[in-house]
C-alpha positions as CSV (number, residue, x, y, z in Angstrom):
1,M,87.6,34.0,1.5
2,K,85.9,30.8,2.4
3,T,82.9,32.8,3.6
4,K,82.6,35.0,0.2
5,S,82.7,31.6,-1.6
6,I,79.8,30.4,0.4
7,T,78.0,33.3,0.0
8,A,78.5,33.3,-3.7
9,L,77.4,29.9,-4.1
10,R,74.3,30.6,-2.5
11,A,73.6,33.6,-4.4
12,W,74.2,31.4,-7.6
13,G,72.2,28.8,-6.4
14,M,68.9,31.1,-5.6
15,A,69.7,33.0,-8.8
16,V,69.2,29.7,-10.9
17,L,66.2,28.6,-9.0
18,C,64.4,32.1,-9.4
19,T,65.4,31.8,-13.0
20,L,64.0,28.6,-13.6
21,T,60.8,29.3,-11.8
22,T,60.6,32.5,-13.8
23,L,61.3,31.7,-17.1
24,L,60.3,28.0,-17.8
25,P,56.6,28.7,-17.4
26,A,56.7,31.4,-19.7
27,Q,57.4,29.3,-22.7
28,D,54.9,26.6,-24.2
29,I,56.3,23.1,-25.2
30,H,58.2,22.6,-28.5
31,L,58.1,19.7,-30.9
32,S,60.8,18.8,-33.4
33,Q,58.2,17.0,-35.4
34,F,55.2,19.8,-35.1
35,Y,54.3,18.7,-38.7
36,N,53.1,15.3,-36.9
37,A,51.1,17.3,-34.4
38,P,48.7,19.8,-36.2
39,H,46.6,20.6,-32.9
40,Y,50.1,22.3,-31.6
41,L,50.4,24.5,-34.7
42,G,46.6,25.5,-34.7
43,P,43.2,24.6,-33.9
44,A,42.2,25.5,-37.4
45,L,44.3,22.1,-38.4
46,T,41.5,20.2,-36.3
47,A,40.2,17.3,-38.7
48,V,41.8,18.8,-41.6
49,D,43.0,15.4,-43.2
50,K,41.4,12.8,-45.5
51,A,41.0,10.7,-42.5
52,D,37.6,11.0,-40.7
53,I,39.2,10.2,-37.3
54,R,42.6,10.6,-36.1
55,F,44.7,9.7,-32.9
56,M,48.0,11.2,-32.4
57,G,50.6,11.1,-29.6
58,S,54.4,12.6,-29.3
59,Y,56.7,11.9,-26.6
60,R,60.3,14.0,-26.6
61,G,63.0,13.7,-24.0
62,Q,65.0,16.9,-24.0
63,W,68.7,16.7,-23.6
64,E,68.3,13.2,-22.5
65,Q,71.3,11.6,-20.9
66,A,73.2,15.0,-21.5
67,I,72.1,17.0,-18.2
68,F,70.3,15.8,-14.8
69,N,66.5,15.9,-14.9
70,P,65.9,17.0,-18.5
71,Y,62.7,18.0,-20.1
72,T,60.2,15.4,-20.5
73,T,57.0,16.2,-23.0
74,F,54.1,14.4,-23.8
75,F,51.5,15.6,-26.3
76,G,48.5,13.7,-27.5
77,A,45.2,14.6,-29.7
78,F,42.4,13.5,-31.0
79,D,39.8,14.8,-33.9
80,M,37.0,13.9,-35.7
81,K,35.1,15.2,-38.7
82,L,31.3,16.0,-38.5
83,Y,29.3,16.1,-41.6
84,P,26.0,18.0,-42.1
85,K,23.1,15.7,-44.0
86,F,22.1,18.1,-46.7
87,N,25.2,20.2,-47.5
88,N,28.2,19.3,-49.8
89,R,30.3,22.4,-49.1
90,F,31.3,22.5,-45.3
91,F,32.0,20.3,-42.6
92,W,32.7,20.4,-38.7
93,G,35.9,19.3,-36.8
94,L,35.7,18.3,-33.3
95,G,38.7,17.5,-31.3
96,A,40.6,17.5,-28.0
97,N,44.3,17.3,-26.9
98,F,46.4,17.4,-23.8
99,A,50.1,18.3,-22.9
100,Y,52.5,17.3,-20.1
101,D,55.8,18.9,-19.5
102,A,58.3,18.7,-16.5
103,A,61.8,19.5,-16.1
104,G,64.4,20.0,-13.3
105,D,64.8,18.5,-9.7
106,G,61.6,20.0,-8.5
107,Q,59.7,18.9,-11.6
108,L,58.2,22.3,-12.7
109,G,55.7,21.1,-15.1
110,L,52.6,21.7,-17.1
111,L,49.5,19.8,-17.3
112,G,46.9,20.8,-19.8
113,G,43.8,20.2,-21.8
114,N,41.9,21.7,-24.6
115,L,38.7,21.1,-26.8
116,N,38.9,22.2,-30.4
117,L,36.0,23.1,-32.7
118,S,36.6,23.9,-36.8
119,F,34.8,25.0,-39.5
120,T,35.9,24.0,-42.9
121,Y,34.6,25.6,-46.1
122,A,35.0,24.0,-49.4
123,L,35.5,26.9,-52.1
124,D,35.8,24.4,-54.8
125,R,37.4,20.5,-54.7
126,E,40.8,21.8,-54.6
127,N,40.8,24.7,-52.1
128,F,39.4,24.7,-48.5
129,L,39.1,27.3,-45.7
130,T,39.0,26.3,-42.2
131,I,38.4,28.6,-39.0
132,G,39.4,27.0,-35.4
133,L,38.8,27.7,-31.9
134,M,40.2,26.2,-28.6
135,G,39.5,26.4,-25.1
136,G,40.6,24.8,-22.0
137,G,42.8,25.1,-19.0
138,A,46.0,24.0,-17.5
139,Q,48.0,23.6,-14.3
140,R,51.6,24.8,-13.2
141,S,53.0,22.9,-10.7
142,F,56.4,21.8,-9.0
143,D,57.6,19.5,-6.2
144,F,58.8,21.4,-3.3
145,D,60.3,18.4,-1.5
146,Q,62.9,17.9,-4.3
147,L,64.3,21.4,-4.2
148,T,67.1,22.6,-2.2
149,T,68.3,26.0,-1.4
150,G,71.5,27.9,0.0
151,Q,69.9,28.0,3.5
152,Q,70.7,24.3,3.8
153,H,74.2,24.8,3.8
154,N,75.6,25.0,7.3
155,G,78.7,26.7,6.7
156,E,80.7,23.6,5.9
157,V,78.7,21.1,3.8
158,F,75.2,20.8,2.6
159,D,72.7,19.5,5.1
160,P,69.2,18.5,4.1
161,T,68.0,18.6,7.4
162,L,68.0,22.3,7.8
163,P,65.0,24.4,6.9
164,K,64.9,25.5,3.4
165,G,64.2,29.3,4.1
166,E,61.4,29.4,1.5
167,N,57.7,29.7,1.9
168,F,55.2,28.9,-1.1
169,P,51.1,29.2,-0.5
170,T,50.7,26.5,-2.8
171,Y,52.7,24.4,-5.3
172,T,50.0,24.1,-8.2
173,H,48.2,26.8,-9.9
174,S,45.3,26.5,-12.6
175,F,44.2,29.0,-15.4
176,G,42.0,29.0,-18.2
177,D,43.2,29.2,-21.8
178,F,41.8,30.1,-25.1
179,G,43.1,30.4,-28.9
180,L,42.0,30.7,-32.6
181,G,43.4,29.8,-35.9
182,L,43.1,30.0,-39.6
183,N,44.1,27.5,-42.3
184,Y,43.9,27.2,-45.8
185,H,44.2,23.6,-47.4
186,G,44.9,23.1,-51.2
187,Q,45.0,19.7,-53.3
188,K,45.4,18.2,-56.4
189,I,42.5,15.6,-56.5
190,D,44.7,13.5,-59.2
191,K,47.6,13.4,-57.1
192,R,49.2,13.3,-53.5
193,T,50.2,17.1,-54.0
194,R,48.6,19.1,-51.2
195,L,49.2,22.3,-48.8
196,D,48.5,23.4,-45.6
197,V,49.3,27.1,-44.5
198,G,47.9,28.8,-41.7
199,A,48.4,30.9,-38.5
200,A,47.2,30.6,-34.9
201,L,47.1,32.5,-31.6
202,F,47.7,30.9,-28.3
203,H,46.9,32.1,-24.7
204,L,44.6,35.1,-26.0
205,N,43.7,36.0,-22.4
206,T,47.2,35.8,-21.4
207,P,46.7,34.1,-18.1
208,N,48.1,34.7,-15.0
209,Q,50.4,31.6,-13.9
210,A,52.0,32.9,-10.9
211,F,52.0,30.9,-7.6
212,Y,52.0,33.8,-5.5
213,A,48.4,35.4,-5.6
214,S,49.7,38.7,-5.4
215,D,52.1,38.3,-8.3
216,Q,51.7,38.9,-11.7
217,S,53.4,36.4,-14.3
218,P,51.2,36.4,-17.4
219,L,51.8,33.7,-19.9
220,P,52.7,35.6,-23.1
221,M,50.5,35.0,-26.3
222,R,52.1,32.7,-28.6
223,I,51.9,33.4,-32.3
224,S,52.3,30.2,-34.6
225,L,52.7,30.6,-38.7
226,Y,53.1,27.2,-40.2
227,M,53.2,25.8,-43.8
228,R,53.2,22.0,-44.6
229,P,53.6,21.3,-48.7
230,L,53.6,17.9,-50.1
231,I,54.5,17.8,-53.6
232,Q,54.4,14.4,-55.5
233,I,57.2,14.2,-57.6
234,G,56.9,10.6,-59.4
235,E,54.5,7.9,-59.3
236,R,56.1,6.5,-55.8
237,V,58.1,9.4,-54.6
238,D,56.8,12.3,-52.8
239,L,58.7,15.6,-51.5
240,P,57.1,16.7,-47.8
241,L,58.1,20.2,-46.9
242,H,57.5,21.7,-43.6
243,G,58.0,24.9,-41.9
244,T,57.2,26.9,-38.7
245,A,57.8,30.1,-36.6
246,Q,56.8,30.4,-33.3
247,F,56.8,33.9,-31.3
248,Q,56.1,34.0,-27.6
249,G,57.0,37.4,-25.9
250,P,60.6,37.7,-26.2
251,Y,61.1,33.9,-27.3
252,F,61.4,32.9,-31.0
253,E,61.6,29.5,-32.7
254,A,62.2,28.6,-36.3
255,V,62.0,25.3,-37.7
256,A,62.3,24.2,-41.4
257,G,63.1,20.8,-43.1
258,A,62.2,18.6,-45.9
259,G,62.4,14.5,-46.8
260,L,62.0,12.3,-49.4
261,R,59.0,9.8,-49.2
262,F,59.4,6.5,-50.8
263,F,56.3,4.2,-51.7
264,L,57.1,0.7,-51.5
265,N,53.7,-0.4,-52.3
266,L,50.5,1.4,-53.6
267,V,47.8,-1.1,-53.5
268,P,44.7,0.8,-51.7
269,S,44.6,-0.2,-47.9
270,R,48.0,-1.6,-48.0
271,E,50.2,1.3,-49.0
272,I,53.6,1.5,-47.5
273,A,55.9,4.5,-47.4
274,L,59.5,5.2,-45.9
275,E,60.6,8.8,-45.4
276,L,64.0,10.1,-44.8
277,G,64.7,13.5,-44.0
278,G,65.9,16.4,-41.7
279,S,65.3,20.0,-40.2
280,Y,66.9,22.8,-39.1
281,R,66.1,24.8,-36.0
282,F,66.9,28.6,-36.3
283,N,67.0,30.3,-32.7
284,A,69.6,33.2,-33.3
285,I,72.3,31.6,-35.0
286,G,71.4,27.8,-34.9
287,D,70.3,25.4,-32.4
288,A,69.9,22.2,-33.9
289,I,70.1,19.9,-36.7
290,I,67.1,16.9,-36.9
291,P,67.6,14.1,-38.9
292,H,64.0,12.0,-39.0
293,L,62.6,8.6,-40.3
294,Q,59.1,7.8,-40.9
295,L,57.3,4.7,-41.7
296,L,53.8,5.0,-43.3
297,Y,51.6,1.9,-43.2
298,H,48.0,2.4,-44.4
299,Q,46.2,3.8,-41.3
300,W,49.3,3.9,-39.2
301,Q,52.1,6.4,-39.0
302,V,55.3,6.4,-36.9
303,G,58.0,9.1,-36.9
304,L,61.4,8.9,-35.1
305,S,63.7,12.1,-34.9
306,Y,66.8,13.2,-32.8
307,D,68.1,16.8,-32.0
308,I,71.9,17.3,-32.6
309,N,72.4,20.3,-30.4
310,I,74.6,22.6,-32.1
311,S,74.1,25.7,-29.8
312,D,76.3,27.2,-27.6
313,F,74.9,24.9,-25.0
314,S,76.3,21.8,-26.9
315,I,79.7,22.0,-24.5
316,A,77.1,20.9,-21.8
317,T,75.0,18.5,-23.7
318,L,78.0,16.9,-26.0
319,Y,75.6,17.6,-28.9
320,R,73.0,15.6,-27.7
321,G,69.6,17.3,-27.8
322,G,67.3,14.2,-27.5
323,P,64.9,11.7,-29.1
324,E,61.5,12.5,-30.3
325,I,58.6,9.8,-31.4
326,S,55.2,10.4,-32.9
327,V,52.6,7.8,-33.8
328,R,49.5,8.5,-35.4
329,Y,46.5,6.4,-36.4
330,A,43.6,7.4,-38.6
331,I,40.4,6.0,-39.8
332,T,38.6,6.6,-43.1
333,K,34.8,5.6,-43.0
334,V,32.8,4.5,-46.2
335,K,30.4,7.3,-46.5
336,P,26.6,7.4,-46.3
337,L,24.5,8.3,-49.5
338,S,23.6,11.4,-47.7
339,H,27.1,12.4,-47.4
340,A,28.6,11.2,-50.6
341,R,28.7,14.6,-52.2
342,V,30.7,16.3,-49.6
343,C,33.9,17.7,-50.7
344,R,36.7,15.4,-49.5
345,L,40.4,16.1,-48.5
346,Y,43.0,14.0,-49.9
């Protein structure tokens, strides 16, 4: 009976290890505040903003203080507009982003970076179309020294001095990555009302991310659909809405939410606003409720959110999904005369 228990324990442990090393790399990172990470939604959102230069960053701790070695995610981005000198109907956007994600005892993770290029054409002063391209690379890795296997059980107890019985030719693997997107931006020039809606395709080349050269583990293409409306409903009150659906192989995630944004100061260059709201993540029946708080002060924006886990996994997490924080700093330049007639985003 004892031997059967040990055999079952070994089998369970190796099954978990194989599952983690197979399934985790097959999915991209995910962010609850996706509406504050435009490069995550699609390259066609590069530089689509009233600002000329943007710096954006997000940190997420999935299942923190709920399970051992939870997910840790960082996502950062930069973009800027490039205006043509003798044309008032279009502008270019140039940007870059990076992502880092790690989880588990072996710190199975991803480190990636991309360059984005976008082209925005003004149909008129209130309607804009943008096409965006992205290209870069990523590296999958894990720390084999931190992993344990069933081979290290001596029949009585776990013995870390025993060999692990596994052999990997490398603990890292790098690959190229490409994507494209399309975005529509609508705005009211006499109001704060605006809308972004679009779609993107990530991992167009479905890169192989296997650690064994002889194996095939293609990263599935990710289809990203999104919309970000903002409706001015009063002189000092806005209604921001957001929704996204992400499809990647057999995986699906959809998030929708809303908030109320109250302006405490409307003086130009001293605007202050406070936003309260929430979102709901739809995975199968339901996954998480996500309340959020945002503070906007002129060029700065800081967002705080917390996932309240309501999935079947809440038994293990005690409903603690994890915190997320986003920071944005934007710069709007005074345009020279040669650029004064370029259609502007608001």
